[in-house]
TITORLUM-741173 format. One record per residue: x, y, z of N, C-alpha, C, O, CB in turn; residue in three letters; residue number from 0. Coordinates in steps of 0.001 Angstrom, whole numbers, padded with zeros to 6 digits, always signed. Each point is the difference from the previous one (the first is absolute). Glycine has a CB too. Layout:
BEGIN
+---------+---------+---------+---------+---------+---------+---------+---------+---------+---------+---------+---------+---------+---------+---------+------+------+
|     n_u |     n_v |     n_w |    ca_u |    ca_v |    ca_w |     c_u |     c_v |     c_w |     o_u |     o_v |     o_w |    cb_u |    cb_v |    cb_w | resn | resi |
+---------+---------+---------+---------+---------+---------+---------+---------+---------+---------+---------+---------+---------+---------+---------+------+------+
|       X |       Y |       Z |       X |       Y |       Z |       X |       Y |       Z |       X |       Y |       Z |       X |       Y |       Z |  ALA |  NUM |
...
+---------+---------+---------+---------+---------+---------+---------+---------+---------+---------+---------+---------+---------+---------+---------+------+------+
***
This chain:
BEGIN
+---------+---------+---------+---------+---------+---------+---------+---------+---------+---------+---------+---------+---------+---------+---------+------+------+
|     n_u |     n_v |     n_w |    ca_u |    ca_v |    ca_w |     c_u |     c_v |     c_w |     o_u |     o_v |     o_w |    cb_u |    cb_v |    cb_w | resn | resi |
+---------+---------+---------+---------+---------+---------+---------+---------+---------+---------+---------+---------+---------+---------+---------+------+------+
| -001217 | +011783 | -012827 | -000215 | +001085 | -001434 | -001688 | -000194 | +000465 | -000827 | -000911 | +000046 | +003174 | +000357 | -002667 |  MET |    0 |
| -002263 | +002141 | +002950 | -001582 | +000812 | -000117 | -000058 | +001480 | -000555 | +000613 | +001038 | +000249 | -001261 | -002349 | +001878 |  ILE |    1 |
| -000831 | +000770 | -003387 | +000521 | +000570 | -000867 | -001627 | +001051 | +000247 | -000573 | -000342 | +001035 | +002763 | -001700 | -002768 |  ALA |    2 |
| -002682 | +002807 | +001211 | -001474 | +000783 | +000247 | -000140 | +001083 | -001368 | +000445 | +001066 | -000427 | -000286 | -001094 | +003541 |  VAL |    3 |
| -001118 | -001082 | -003455 | -000854 | +000756 | -001507 | -001420 | +000420 | +000322 | -000496 | -000377 | +001062 | +001687 | -001247 | -002829 |  ARG |    4 |
| -002001 | +002510 | +000778 | -001159 | +000226 | -000019 | -001021 | -001503 | -000383 | +000101 | -001076 | -000590 | +000880 | +003768 | +000019 |  PRO |    5 |
| -001718 | -002092 | +001158 | -001310 | -001729 | +000055 | -000052 | -000240 | -001436 | -000148 | +000949 | -000770 | -001970 | -000464 | +002884 |  VAL |    6 |
| +002258 | -002000 | -002642 | -000721 | -000059 | -001831 | -001160 | -001284 | +000554 | -000238 | -000729 | +000963 | +003006 | +001203 | -003356 |  ARG |    7 |
| -003389 | -000030 | +000628 | -001276 | -000903 | +000224 | +000600 | -001682 | -000297 | -000823 | -000795 | -000453 | -001201 | +003016 | -000528 |  PRO |    8 |
| +003396 | -002688 | +001238 | -000232 | -001088 | +000064 | +000144 | -000406 | +001486 | -000124 | -001162 | +000387 | +000698 | +000964 | -002786 |  SER |    9 |
| -000157 | +001819 | +003625 | -000093 | -001017 | +001004 | -001190 | -000107 | +001045 | -000139 | +000164 | +001212 | +002477 | +000063 | -001552 |  ASP |   10 |
| -003085 | -000568 | -000689 | -001117 | +000283 | +001400 | -000571 | -001535 | +000469 | -001117 | +000082 | +000509 | +000033 | +002605 | -001529 |  GLU |   11 |
| +001472 | -003671 | +000970 | -000061 | -000788 | +001108 | +000980 | -000212 | +000974 | -000213 | -000624 | +001039 | -001021 | -000164 | -002367 |  THR |   12 |
| +002239 | +001261 | +001036 | +001006 | -000032 | +001009 | -000658 | +001706 | +000996 | +000013 | +000626 | +001060 | +002594 | -002302 | -003009 |  ALA |   13 |
| -002921 | +001643 | +001033 | -000563 | +002095 | +000830 | -000907 | -000203 | +000929 | -000045 | +000440 | +001149 | -000109 | +001198 | -003283 |  TRP |   14 |
| -000843 | -002597 | +001351 | -001243 | -000271 | +001239 | +000889 | -000693 | +001329 | -000156 | +000372 | +001163 | -002209 | -001062 | -003149 |  ARG |   15 |
| +003269 | -000328 | +001580 | +000569 | -000686 | +001428 | +000158 | +000847 | +001021 | -000587 | +000117 | +001075 | +001780 | -001604 | -002181 |  ALA |   16 |
| -000297 | +002067 | +000597 | +001224 | +001011 | +001208 | -001349 | +001168 | +000243 | +000121 | +000395 | +001159 | +003330 | -000497 | -002476 |  LEU |   17 |
| -004841 | +000881 | +000566 | -000460 | +000987 | +000268 | -001418 | -001279 | +001333 | -000570 | +000460 | +000989 | +001527 | +001936 | -004047 |  TRP |   18 |
| -001104 | -003967 | +002527 | -000531 | -000378 | +001211 | +000597 | -000049 | +001673 | -000509 | +000077 | +001118 | -000378 | -001155 | -003153 |  HIS |   19 |
| +001872 | +000954 | +001628 | +001159 | -000435 | +000743 | +000194 | +001552 | +001008 | -000015 | -000021 | +001231 | +001303 | -002022 | -003459 |  GLY |   20 |
| -001139 | +003115 | +001527 | +000088 | +001252 | +000881 | -001065 | +000301 | +000536 | -000011 | +000899 | +000840 | +001466 | -000078 | -001957 |  TYR |   21 |
| -002811 | -001613 | +000706 | -001855 | +000982 | +000440 | -000388 | -000859 | +000714 | -001149 | +000171 | +000405 | +000065 | +001037 | -002404 |  LEU |   22 |
| +001798 | -002459 | +002469 | -000065 | -001266 | +001421 | +001107 | +000792 | +000917 | -000262 | +000657 | +001007 | -000149 | -003547 | -002400 |  GLN |   23 |
| +001472 | +002716 | +000921 | +000658 | +000930 | +001142 | -000543 | +000848 | +000775 | +000294 | +000114 | +001190 | +001061 | -000233 | -002355 |  TYR |   24 |
| -002489 | +001029 | +000364 | -000847 | +001149 | +000835 | -001619 | -000331 | -000307 | -000898 | +000601 | -000591 | +002957 | +001502 | +000289 |  TYR |   25 |
| -001980 | -003044 | +000831 | -001244 | -000684 | +000165 | -001735 | +000979 | -001289 | -001088 | +000575 | -000039 | +002635 | -001371 | +003520 |  GLU |   26 |
| -000595 | +000326 | -004053 | -001036 | +000000 | -001057 | -000432 | -000571 | -001197 | +000867 | -000243 | -000840 | -000438 | +001581 | +001739 |  THR |   27 |
| -001510 | -001584 | -001132 | -000465 | -000967 | -001526 | -000186 | +001093 | -000739 | +000267 | +000965 | +000716 | -001633 | -003163 | -000043 |  ASP |   28 |
| +001100 | +002485 | -001557 | -000327 | +000389 | -001208 | -000846 | -001154 | -001005 | +000215 | -001212 | +000024 | +001943 | +002808 | +000426 |  LEU |   29 |
| -002928 | -001062 | -001122 | -001412 | -000513 | -001386 | +001514 | -000096 | -001451 | +001029 | +000628 | -000251 | -004520 | +001645 | +001168 |  PRO |   30 |
| +003206 | -002717 | -001134 | +000853 | -000364 | -001447 | -000260 | +000691 | -001086 | +000900 | +000315 | -000780 | -000829 | -002345 | +001343 |  ASP |   31 |
| -001554 | +002408 | -000782 | +000185 | +001718 | -000597 | +001102 | +001091 | +000168 | +000672 | +000607 | -000833 | -002811 | -000910 | +001220 |  ALA |   32 |
| +002099 | +000338 | +000831 | +000663 | +001017 | +000775 | +002015 | -000320 | -000289 | +000816 | +000921 | -000041 | -003517 | -000873 | +002245 |  ILE |   33 |
| +003012 | -001355 | -002339 | +001353 | -000309 | -000598 | -000012 | +000179 | -001171 | +000601 | +000975 | -000452 | -000088 | -002353 | +001777 |  TYR |   34 |
| -001306 | +000357 | -002301 | -000571 | +000420 | -001505 | +000337 | +002285 | -000231 | +000655 | +000792 | -000677 | -003445 | -003703 | +001020 |  ALA |   35 |
| +002193 | +002892 | +000316 | +000256 | +001470 | -000589 | +001228 | +001420 | +000652 | +000249 | +001172 | -000279 | -003042 | -002005 | -000220 |  GLU |   36 |
| +003231 | -000160 | +001431 | +001043 | +000881 | +000597 | +001040 | -000293 | -000968 | +000727 | +000923 | -000368 | -001342 | -000920 | +002910 |  SER |   37 |
| +000790 | -001287 | -003044 | +001026 | -000688 | -001130 | -000051 | +001231 | -001195 | +000858 | +000817 | -000332 | -001486 | -003852 | +000817 |  PHE |   38 |
| -000911 | +002771 | -001032 | +000233 | +000813 | -001296 | -000196 | +001754 | -000066 | -000051 | +000717 | -000999 | -000810 | -003114 | +000033 |  ALA |   39 |
| +000780 | +002744 | +002318 | +000919 | +001164 | +000289 | +001243 | +000174 | -000049 | +000594 | +000773 | -000752 | -001925 | -000615 | +001742 |  ARG |   40 |
| +002050 | -001277 | +000269 | +001514 | +000115 | -000390 | +000424 | +000193 | -001255 | +000878 | +000831 | -000233 | -000631 | -002074 | +001803 |  LEU |   41 |
| -001027 | +000228 | -002899 | +001461 | -000135 | -000950 | -001018 | +000718 | -001827 | +000083 | -000240 | -001205 | +001773 | -003062 | +002949 |  CYS |   42 |
| -002832 | +004369 | -000687 | -000403 | +001064 | -001057 | +001532 | +001300 | +000056 | +000524 | +000823 | +000752 | -003948 | -001291 | -000184 |  ASP |   43 |
| +003548 | -000092 | -001853 | +000274 | +001622 | -000299 | +000079 | +001337 | -000010 | +000943 | +000791 | -000004 | -001132 | -001918 | -000290 |  PRO |   44 |
| -001567 | +001285 | +000290 | -000780 | +001649 | +000068 | +000018 | +000310 | +001483 | +000091 | +001117 | +000509 | -001973 | -001332 | -002597 |  ASP |   45 |
| +001762 | -001148 | +002796 | -000108 | +000885 | +001610 | +001552 | +000328 | +000236 | +000907 | -000806 | -000206 | -003174 | -000668 | +001578 |  ILE |   46 |
| +002381 | +002402 | -001042 | +001432 | +000462 | +000243 | -000117 | +000218 | +001580 | +001117 | +000143 | +000497 | -000518 | +001118 | -003005 |  ALA |   47 |
| -001583 | -001200 | +003378 | -000237 | +000137 | +001469 | +000254 | -000864 | +000902 | +000072 | +000230 | +001208 | -001410 | +000838 | -001862 |  ASP |   48 |
| +001545 | -002527 | -000106 | +000087 | -000954 | +001079 | +000813 | -001367 | -000796 | -000242 | -000595 | -001051 | -002264 | +001607 | +002507 |  TYR |   49 |
| +003332 | -001138 | -000639 | +001128 | -000965 | -000461 | +000342 | -001282 | +000794 | -000414 | +000086 | +001156 | +001318 | +001955 | -001990 |  ARG |   50 |
| -000432 | -002912 | +000629 | +000365 | -001004 | -000082 | +001504 | -000818 | -000054 | +000316 | -000628 | -001010 | -002419 | +001378 | +000341 |  GLY |   51 |
| +002710 | -000697 | +001486 | +001881 | -000337 | +000273 | -000234 | -002440 | -000191 | -000893 | -000780 | +000331 | +001896 | +004176 | +002838 |  LEU |   52 |
| -000149 | -003500 | -003590 | +000447 | -001615 | +000005 | +001287 | +000153 | +001426 | +000519 | +001101 | +000182 | -000906 | -001886 | -003628 |  ILE |   53 |
| +000630 | +000030 | +004010 | +001714 | -000356 | -000179 | -000180 | -001808 | -000631 | -000886 | -000845 | -000125 | +002194 | +002780 | +002839 |  ALA |   54 |
| +000290 | -001762 | -002987 | +000154 | -001615 | -000379 | +001640 | -000406 | +000779 | +000917 | +000599 | +000564 | -002534 | -000459 | -003487 |  THR |   55 |
| +001256 | -001532 | +002520 | +000979 | -000901 | +000594 | +000255 | -001073 | -000554 | -000802 | -000883 | +000300 | +000304 | +001619 | +001370 |  ALA |   56 |
| +001534 | -001125 | -002577 | +000241 | -001126 | -000333 | -001256 | -000685 | -001142 | -000191 | -001151 | -000394 | +001645 | +001162 | +002884 |  HIS |   57 |
| -001956 | +000924 | -002693 | -000856 | -000234 | -001312 | -001245 | +000118 | +000586 | -000973 | -000407 | -000636 | +002396 | -001152 | -000783 |  GLY |   58 |
| -001583 | +002083 | +002609 | -001341 | -000486 | +000722 | -000058 | +002011 | +000410 | +000896 | +000839 | -000087 | -000608 | -004509 | +001453 |  ARG |   59 |
| -002231 | +003845 | -000788 | -000480 | +001183 | +000394 | +000277 | -000062 | +001414 | -000796 | -000804 | +000487 | -000892 | +001112 | -002267 |  GLN |   60 |
| +002226 | +000029 | +002403 | -000195 | +000060 | +001329 | -000485 | +000477 | +000758 | -000351 | -000454 | +001089 | +001331 | +000043 | -001465 |  VAL |   61 |
| -001161 | +001964 | -000271 | -001121 | +000532 | +000873 | -000457 | +001388 | -000965 | +000127 | +000123 | -001219 | +000945 | -001096 | +003967 |  GLY |   62 |
| -001557 | +001809 | -001907 | -000767 | +000961 | -000845 | -000371 | +001627 | +001180 | +000020 | +000338 | +001183 | -001345 | -003008 | -002962 |  LEU |   63 |
| +001107 | +003052 | +000790 | -000510 | +002227 | +000857 | -000144 | +000508 | -000992 | +000770 | +000159 | -000948 | +000705 | +000690 | +002928 |  ALA |   64 |
| -003021 | -000410 | -001728 | -001503 | +000409 | -000452 | +000394 | +001829 | +000269 | +000130 | +000437 | +001143 | -002137 | -003153 | -000118 |  HIS |   65 |
| +002165 | +003686 | -002374 | +000177 | +001545 | +000894 | -001103 | +000559 | -000783 | -000514 | -000632 | -000923 | +003309 | +001143 | +001587 |  LEU |   66 |
| -003194 | +000739 | -000291 | -001063 | +001094 | -000054 | +000427 | +001184 | +000198 | -000003 | +000718 | +001000 | -001422 | -002029 | -000329 |  ILE |   67 |
| +001952 | +001512 | -002170 | +000522 | +001414 | +000248 | -001249 | +001168 | -000625 | -000878 | -000172 | -000845 | +003782 | -000834 | +000564 |  PHE |   68 |
| -002421 | +002605 | +001359 | -001864 | -000065 | +000361 | +000819 | +001814 | +000269 | +001155 | +000061 | +000423 | -003086 | -003357 | +001307 |  HIS |   69 |
| +001204 | +004469 | -002017 | +000199 | +001138 | +000587 | -000058 | +000356 | +001368 | -000318 | -001008 | +000630 | -000264 | +001284 | -002485 |  ARG |   70 |
| +000792 | +000995 | +002836 | -000091 | +000006 | +000787 | -000183 | +001272 | +000130 | -000036 | +000617 | -001064 | +000849 | -002495 | +001376 |  HIS |   71 |
| -000958 | +002556 | +000766 | -000842 | +001378 | +000404 | +001183 | +000497 | +000568 | -000135 | +001219 | +000109 | -002504 | -001759 | +000438 |  GLY |   72 |
| +003711 | +000181 | -000142 | +001052 | +000916 | +000046 | +001294 | -000071 | -000674 | +001030 | +000493 | +000460 | -002068 | -000312 | +001340 |  TRP |   73 |
| +000964 | -000712 | -002732 | +001269 | -000536 | -001078 | -000381 | +000781 | -001269 | -001103 | +000360 | -000411 | +001524 | -003046 | +001295 |  LYS |   74 |
| +000664 | +002822 | -001321 | -000292 | +000201 | -002318 | -000309 | -001714 | -000632 | -000962 | -000524 | -000563 | +003663 | +002969 | -000107 |  LEU |   75 |
| -001596 | -002842 | +001027 | -000016 | -001271 | -000445 | -001081 | -000771 | +000883 | -000574 | +000278 | +001052 | +003085 | -000101 | -001871 |  GLU |   76 |
| -002547 | -001293 | -000076 | -000320 | -001405 | +000257 | +000794 | -000430 | +001296 | +001124 | +000390 | +000318 | -001533 | -000887 | -002900 |  ASN |   77 |
| -000640 | -000647 | +003466 | +000544 | -000975 | +000682 | +000058 | -001279 | -000120 | -000714 | -000368 | -000933 | +000357 | +001724 | +001877 |  VAL |   78 |
| +000979 | -002355 | -000326 | -000347 | -001174 | -000092 | -000300 | -000462 | +001314 | +000656 | +000326 | +000989 | +000534 | -000562 | -002953 |  VAL |   79 |
| -002558 | -000815 | +001987 | +000307 | -001168 | +000664 | +000248 | -000686 | -000419 | +000091 | -000050 | -001226 | -000849 | +000271 | +002203 |  TYR |   80 |
| +001068 | -001350 | -000028 | +000235 | -001505 | -000010 | -000900 | -000622 | +000770 | +000139 | -000038 | +001222 | +002061 | +000240 | -001540 |  LEU |   81 |
| -003282 | -000789 | -000343 | -001303 | -000352 | +000314 | +000238 | -001740 | +000747 | -000686 | -000439 | +000923 | -000586 | +002309 | -003266 |  GLN |   82 |
| +002261 | -002525 | +001739 | -000006 | -001415 | -000660 | +001756 | -000254 | +000673 | +000507 | +001091 | +000261 | -002564 | -000830 | -003122 |  ASP |   83 |
| +002475 | -000798 | +002994 | +001731 | -000921 | +000489 | -000661 | -001368 | +000763 | -001061 | -000200 | +000592 | +003083 | +002743 | +000245 |  LEU |   84 |
| -000710 | -003469 | -001196 | -000573 | -000827 | -000082 | +000994 | -001030 | -000801 | +000147 | -000010 | -001223 | -002341 | +001442 | +001589 |  TYR |   85 |
| +002905 | -002375 | +000660 | +000886 | -000724 | -000608 | -000330 | -001695 | +000584 | -000437 | -000362 | +001092 | +002295 | +002746 | -001323 |  VAL |   86 |
| -001596 | -002911 | -000555 | -000361 | -001561 | +000133 | +000717 | -000109 | +001359 | +000833 | +000842 | +000336 | -000915 | -001901 | -003030 |  ALA |   87 |
| -000343 | -000284 | +003691 | +000700 | -000360 | +001002 | +001406 | -000308 | +000230 | +000602 | +000420 | +000988 | -002503 | -000876 | -000942 |  PRO |   88 |
| +002626 | -000540 | -001274 | +000570 | -000741 | +000084 | +001026 | +001163 | -000824 | +001193 | -000298 | +000067 | -002749 | -002238 | +000420 |  ASP |   89 |
| +001264 | +003711 | -001187 | +000953 | +000693 | -000184 | +000368 | +001502 | +000941 | +000746 | +000916 | -000347 | -001313 | -002275 | -001891 |  MET |   90 |
| -000331 | +001216 | +003670 | +000649 | +001368 | +000740 | +001420 | -000157 | +000564 | +000631 | -000948 | +000467 | -002968 | +001567 | +000275 |  ARG |   91 |
| +002609 | +000758 | -000981 | +001657 | +000006 | +000644 | +000802 | -000624 | -001108 | +000929 | -000781 | +000206 | -001453 | +000374 | +002472 |  GLY |   92 |
| +000112 | +000796 | -003869 | +001213 | -000122 | -001070 | +000481 | +001054 | -000804 | +000965 | +000069 | -000761 | -001730 | -002029 | +000613 |  THR |   93 |
| -000755 | +003360 | +000720 | +000598 | +001410 | -000963 | -001186 | +000029 | -000498 | -000144 | +001088 | -000559 | +002705 | -001171 | -000204 |  GLY |   94 |
| -003858 | -000813 | +000644 | -000772 | +000132 | -001097 | -000817 | +000989 | +000615 | -000382 | +000931 | -000709 | +000523 | -003178 | -000480 |  ALA |   95 |
| -000432 | +002211 | +002238 | -001467 | +001491 | +000203 | +001272 | +000920 | -000115 | -000099 | +000613 | -001063 | -002485 | -001235 | +003247 |  GLY |   96 |
| +003848 | +000998 | -001459 | +001259 | +001031 | -000450 | -000250 | +000761 | -001599 | -000087 | +001190 | -000304 | +001948 | -003016 | +001802 |  CYS |   97 |
| -001942 | +000295 | -002514 | +000522 | +000425 | -000848 | -001661 | +000474 | -000974 | +000160 | +000712 | -000992 | +002704 | -002319 | +001454 |  ALA |   98 |
| -003959 | +001279 | -000188 | -001084 | +000338 | -000417 | -000228 | +001541 | +000663 | -000727 | +000562 | -000820 | -000041 | -003218 | +000490 |  LEU |   99 |
| +000948 | +003255 | +001028 | +000337 | +001216 | +000888 | +000641 | +000834 | -000768 | -000296 | +001159 | -000288 | +000476 | -002235 | +002266 |  ILE |  100 |
| +000835 | +000352 | -002344 | +001233 | +001415 | -000868 | -000474 | -000106 | -001069 | +000427 | +000687 | -000927 | +001940 | -000728 | +001768 |  GLU |  101 |
| -003693 | -001125 | -001062 | -000553 | +000078 | -000898 | -001249 | +001530 | -000737 | -000058 | +000939 | -000794 | +000901 | -003668 | +001856 |  GLY |  102 |
| -001405 | +002152 | -000287 | -001081 | +001179 | +000045 | +000570 | +001211 | +000526 | -000789 | +000885 | -000331 | -001033 | -002427 | +000700 |  VAL |  103 |
| +002851 | +002092 | +000327 | +001102 | +001409 | +000159 | +000067 | -000008 | -001528 | -000973 | +000594 | -000465 | +002750 | -000769 | +002969 |  TYR |  104 |
| -000802 | -000385 | -003598 | +000143 | -000128 | -001235 | -001332 | +001085 | -000664 | -000071 | +001200 | -000264 | +001375 | -003957 | +000594 |  ALA |  105 |
| -002215 | +001621 | -000409 | -001679 | +000030 | -000780 | +000090 | +001742 | +000614 | +000310 | +000935 | -000738 | -002204 | -004160 | +001054 |  ALA |  106 |
| +001617 | +003348 | +000879 | -000015 | +001367 | +000646 | +000684 | +001390 | -000808 | -000680 | +000833 | -000599 | +000784 | -002447 | +002768 |  ALA |  107 |
| +001314 | +001648 | -002039 | +001218 | +000851 | -000445 | -000372 | +000087 | -001433 | -000288 | +001092 | -000491 | +002241 | -001857 | +002200 |  ASP |  108 |
| -001967 | -000786 | -002696 | -001038 | +000261 | -001674 | -001052 | +001195 | -000149 | -000423 | +000947 | -000662 | +000310 | -003575 | +000503 |  ALA |  109 |
| +000059 | +002102 | +000911 | -001781 | +001028 | +000247 | -000320 | +001756 | +000236 | -000793 | +000856 | -000392 | +000386 | -003175 | +001800 |  ALA |  110 |
| +001900 | +002150 | -000268 | +000001 | +001437 | -000141 | -000407 | +000316 | +001936 | -000048 | +001056 | +000632 | -000973 | -000760 | -004035 |  GLY |  111 |
| +000801 | -001696 | +003822 | -001139 | +000159 | +001546 | +001523 | -000308 | +000594 | +000769 | -000888 | -000367 | -004094 | -000314 | +000266 |  CYS |  112 |
| +003570 | +002441 | +001371 | +000311 | -000119 | +000837 | -000052 | -000840 | +001510 | +001010 | -000496 | +000499 | -001059 | +002023 | -002194 |  PRO |  113 |
| -001158 | -001584 | +002251 | -000753 | -000584 | +000753 | -000277 | -001185 | -000132 | -000744 | -000171 | -000966 | +000178 | +001845 | +001172 |  GLU |  114 |
| +000952 | -003033 | +000588 | -000531 | -000992 | -000020 | -000654 | -000958 | +000877 | +000885 | -000682 | +000517 | +000338 | +001315 | -001798 |  VAL |  115 |
| -002441 | -001013 | +001703 | -000509 | +000038 | +001622 | -000415 | -001661 | +000055 | -000024 | -000779 | -000953 | -001198 | +003736 | +001288 |  TYR |  116 |
| +000890 | -003249 | +001164 | -000372 | -001315 | -000410 | -001215 | -000237 | +001431 | -000543 | +001047 | +000352 | +003358 | -002030 | -001910 |  TRP |  117 |
| -003112 | +000048 | +002127 | -000451 | +000056 | +001372 | -000133 | -002103 | -000346 | -000165 | -000774 | -000943 | -001558 | +004244 | +001698 |  LEU |  118 |
| +001964 | -003502 | +000942 | -000343 | -001204 | +000241 | -000419 | -000158 | +001421 | -000017 | +000745 | +000979 | +001442 | -001410 | -002770 |  THR |  119 |
| -001837 | -000874 | +001495 | -000414 | +000107 | +001647 | +001119 | -000390 | +001174 | +001088 | -000525 | -000234 | -003494 | -000172 | -000664 |  GLN |  120 |
| +001937 | +001042 | +002112 | +000906 | -000273 | +001361 | +000749 | -000730 | -000174 | +001209 | +000202 | +000117 | -002455 | +000081 | +001191 |  HIS |  121 |
| +000590 | -001581 | -001714 | +000424 | -001518 | +000546 | +000413 | -000764 | -001201 | -000199 | -001180 | -000288 | -001502 | +001066 | +002273 |  PHE |  122 |
| +002405 | +001182 | -002705 | +000809 | -000557 | -001257 | +001436 | +000507 | +000394 | +000613 | +001063 | -000096 | -002610 | -000924 | -001931 |  ASN |  123 |
| +002202 | -001192 | +002433 | +001409 | +000545 | +000835 | +001825 | -000632 | -001085 | +001183 | +000340 | -000017 | -003159 | -000836 | +003261 |  ALA |  124 |
| +001211 | -000400 | -003851 | +000862 | -000062 | -001289 | +000200 | +001357 | -001153 | +001062 | +000459 | -000418 | -001942 | -003014 | +000773 |  PRO |  125 |
| -000061 | +002845 | -000574 | -000142 | +000508 | -000936 | +000424 | +001474 | +000465 | +000496 | +000880 | -000703 | -002171 | -002671 | -000299 |  GLY |  126 |
| +001316 | +001844 | +002530 | +000700 | +001376 | +000511 | +001307 | +000090 | +000302 | +000178 | +001193 | +000246 | -002009 | -000817 | +000591 |  ARG |  127 |
| +002852 | -000957 | -000714 | +001371 | -000209 | +000216 | +000158 | +000138 | -001687 | +000857 | +000750 | -000467 | -000510 | -002447 | +003059 |  ARG |  128 |
| -000969 | +001152 | -003189 | +000765 | +001093 | -001708 | -000452 | +001733 | -000018 | +000601 | +001029 | -000309 | -001183 | -003535 | -001693 |  LEU |  129 |
| -000567 | +002244 | +002422 | -000836 | +001443 | -000513 | +001468 | +000856 | +001267 | +000710 | +000765 | -000653 | -004768 | -001442 | +000060 |  TYR |  130 |
| +004236 | +000640 | +001251 | +000733 | +000284 | +001131 | +001579 | +000803 | -000215 | +000603 | +000916 | +000559 | -002055 | -003123 | +000332 |  ASP |  131 |
| +001749 | +001082 | -002274 | +001299 | +000235 | -000867 | +000298 | +001332 | -001185 | +000712 | +000971 | -000259 | -000943 | -003636 | +000625 |  ARG |  132 |
| -001074 | +001724 | -000872 | -000276 | +001506 | -001219 | -001083 | +000787 | -000477 | -000372 | +000372 | -001113 | +001744 | -001421 | +000331 |  VAL |  133 |
| -001924 | +001247 | +002401 | -001117 | +001371 | -000403 | +000132 | +000755 | +001889 | +000941 | -000257 | +000751 | -003466 | -001326 | -003293 |  GLY |  134 |
| +001744 | +002178 | +002781 | +000098 | +000963 | +000760 | -001366 | -000388 | +000986 | -001063 | +000455 | -000422 | +002499 | +001351 | -001410 |  GLU |  135 |
| -001472 | -002309 | +002632 | -001712 | -000209 | +001181 | -000509 | +001602 | +000043 | +000849 | +000796 | +000404 | +000071 | -003076 | +001860 |  LEU |  136 |
| -001808 | +002648 | -002522 | -001127 | +001135 | +000241 | -000393 | -000061 | +001255 | +000301 | -000976 | +000686 | -001175 | +000946 | -002783 |  THR |  137 |
| +000093 | +001131 | +002626 | -000962 | +000206 | +000916 | -001248 | -000739 | +000148 | -000435 | -000436 | +001066 | +001398 | +002276 | -001337 |  PRO |  138 |
| -001689 | -001985 | -001259 | -001545 | +000518 | -000256 | -000445 | -001691 | -000229 | +000565 | -000910 | -000606 | -000436 | +003950 | -000844 |  PHE |  139 |
| -001348 | -002982 | +002198 | -000765 | -001042 | +000593 | -001260 | -000036 | -001789 | +000118 | +000763 | -000958 | +000289 | -000067 | +004800 |  ILE |  140 |
| -000995 | -001338 | -003752 | -000891 | -000736 | -001060 | -001080 | +000211 | +000470 | -000024 | -000539 | +001107 | +001253 | -001114 | -001861 |  LYS |  141 |
| -002342 | +002236 | +000498 | -001520 | -000545 | +000387 | -000782 | +000132 | -001718 | +000429 | +000241 | -001128 | -000603 | +000945 | +004360 |  TYR |  142 |
| -000946 | -001446 | -002727 | -001027 | +000005 | -001852 | -001282 | -000453 | +000462 | -000288 | -000455 | +001107 | +002167 | -000505 | -003145 |  ARG |  143 |
| -002586 | +001144 | +001065 | -001494 | -000022 | +000187 | -000517 | -001110 | +000685 | -000001 | -001146 | -000448 | -000163 | +002303 | -001462 |  ARG |  144 |
| -000253 | -000824 | +002945 | -001373 | -001010 | +000744 | -000212 | -000837 | -001289 | +000561 | +000400 | -001020 | -002137 | +001440 | +002883 |  LYS |  145 |
| +000702 | -003139 | -001921 | -000424 | -001108 | -001104 | -001496 | -000216 | +000872 | -000951 | -000626 | -000469 | +003716 | -000848 | -000589 |  THR |  146 |
| -002757 | +002125 | +002417 | -001592 | -000641 | +000000 | -000452 | +001095 | +000842 | -001177 | +000061 | +000354 | +001283 | -002893 | -000467 |  SER |  147 |
+---------+---------+---------+---------+---------+---------+---------+---------+---------+---------+---------+---------+---------+---------+---------+------+------+
***
């Protein structure tokens, strides 16, 4: 059985391992200072716009989700950006990813945010199979500021 709950300070070691796995999947490496600050923000009760969820199974942390609550120029209510979603490889296909997304939806509903959205890379076929079941593909293409 998969349970989903907010990140707690006692999750730090498991959270770091999960987030490291997520970043490796996307071929990204971040300095330890970002790990430390991100985790501190997730656990800070005074920070309401950045939250984390942990999925557990059999007493073990098996997945994570990071949420950003923000204003939207086209809506009166805030919206939720699901920034990161990751499930340990040995737990994929068990419903952990779906449970995390349902947890995100529940957090959004509790905060009065009717919209939840996320991005993924085109090559994330396993994730996209889940996303096609629990979400709606939009026609948007992402651009970002050039760095050089």
